[in-house]
N, C-alpha and C positions, 0 to 999 in steps of 0.2 A: 559547670561542676566545680566544687571547691576541693582544694587539695589540703591535706592535713599531714603534718610531719609525724612520723613514727620513729622512735629511737631505734627500732630493729629493722623496719621495712622501708625506711626513707619516706619520700613523698608518696602518699596514697591519695588517689582520686576517689572520693566517695561518690559512687554512682549507683543509686538504688535501682532495683529491678533487673539486675543481671548477675550471673554467677561470676565470682572473681577468685583468683588464686594468686596470692603474692608470695614470692619466695625470697629467702635471705639466707646468708651464711652467718653463723654465730659461733663464737669460741666459748667453750665451756671446759674448764679444767685442762686447758692445753689441747683440747680436741676440737676440730672443726665439725660442726653439724649443720644439717639443713633444717630451716624453719619454713613451714608452709602455713600461710594464713588462708583459710578457706571460708569464703562468704557466699552463701546461696542467695539467689535472687529474692527469696521471700524473707531473708533475715533482716532484722532491724539493726543495721550497722551504721553508726554515726560516729562523730568525733569522740564522744565519751566511751563508746565501745572499743575504739582503737586505742585510746589511752589505757583502758582496762587491760587490754592485751599486753601492752608494754609494761604495765605495773605487775601483772601476774608473772611475766617472764623474769622479773627480778628474783622470784622465788624458785626458779627452775632448779638451781643446785640442790635445794632442800628436797624438792620433789623427786629428783633423780636418786638422791640418797635413800629416800623412803622406798622407792621401787627396788633398788639394789638390795636393801635389807629383806624385802619380801621375796625376791628371787633367791637370796641366800637361804632363807628359811625353807623355801619350797624345794631346794635341791635335795634334801634328805627325805622328802615326803613322797611316798609311792604314788605314781599316777599323775603327778602334777606336770603341767606344761614345761616349766623350767627343768625338771628332772629328765623328762623325755627328750627335750631339746639337747641337753648336755649329753645324754647317753647316745643319741643318734649321731651327733657331730663329733663325739670323742671315741666312739667304738670303731675299731679297725681303721684308724687314721694313719695316713702315710707319714713316715719319719720327717720328710721335708715340710709337710704341712704342720706337724707337731711343733717344729722349731719356729716356723714362720708365723703361725697364728697364736701359739701359746708361749713361745719363748723357752720351751723345755726340750730336752733331747730324748727322754724316755717316758713312756706312758705311765710309769709308776709315779712320776712327778706331777702328773695331771690331776691335781687336787681341786676341790671346789673353789679354793681361794685363787688358784691359777686360772681356772675357768672364769671366775667373776672378774678378775683383772683384765682378761682378754675381751670380755663382753663390753662393748661400747655403745653408748647412745649415739645413733647415727642420724636420726630424723625425729622431728617433733611436728605433728600436725595440730593446728589450732583451729577450733571450730566454734566461734563465738555464738552461733545460732543454736548450739547444742550444749546447754549448760551442764548436762550430766556427763558429757563426753567432750569437754572443753579442750583438754590436752590429750593427745594420743602419742605415746612415746614408743619408738621402735629401737630395740636393742639388737645389735648384730655382732657376729664374730668377724665381720668384714665382708664386703661385697666380692672381694677376690677369692673368698672361701665358700660363701653360701649366700643365697638370695632369700633365705628364711630368717625371720626375726621373732623375738619375743616382744609382745605388745602389751603395754599397760596403759590404762586410761585414768584420768583424774577429772573431777568436776571443776566448775568455775571457781570454787573456793580452794582448790588444791588438794581435795580429799581424794586419795587414790582408791580406785575400785579394787575390790579384794581378789579379782580374778586376772591372772596373767595368761595371755593366749599365745600360741605358737602359730604363726601365719607365714605364708610364702608370697 
């Protein structure tokens, strides 16, 4: 089997016919996040596909900005996942959690802007065999606070799906 160098995942052995999951840590805007490259046994994953993953990851900051804007817009829309996620995690919050998670001391200071600042991208799943769900981005308030995430997807061209989901 031949090995191919990936800028983000190091040396990858291209072995067709088996499921593979490659993990890496990546720094984005001063935050460390997990990258998972998921290749199914039936996916056509070759050197060109690996280089495409590295290329697409160069545009991750712009993709994250787009998703953050979408979340911000949906925080004021009734019944959206971001609004419900914020309400659930910010309603009846303990004072010590308020300070630790959001950096404020009173619930009156917990604005949408404060919430958005606390919401971090923690994980990116990359699925080269699924062009319509190529990137899956998990935003969290921190694993020390919740195991639930807001999830956004983007296709292989970096076009963000218009639906943000709340998952655990």
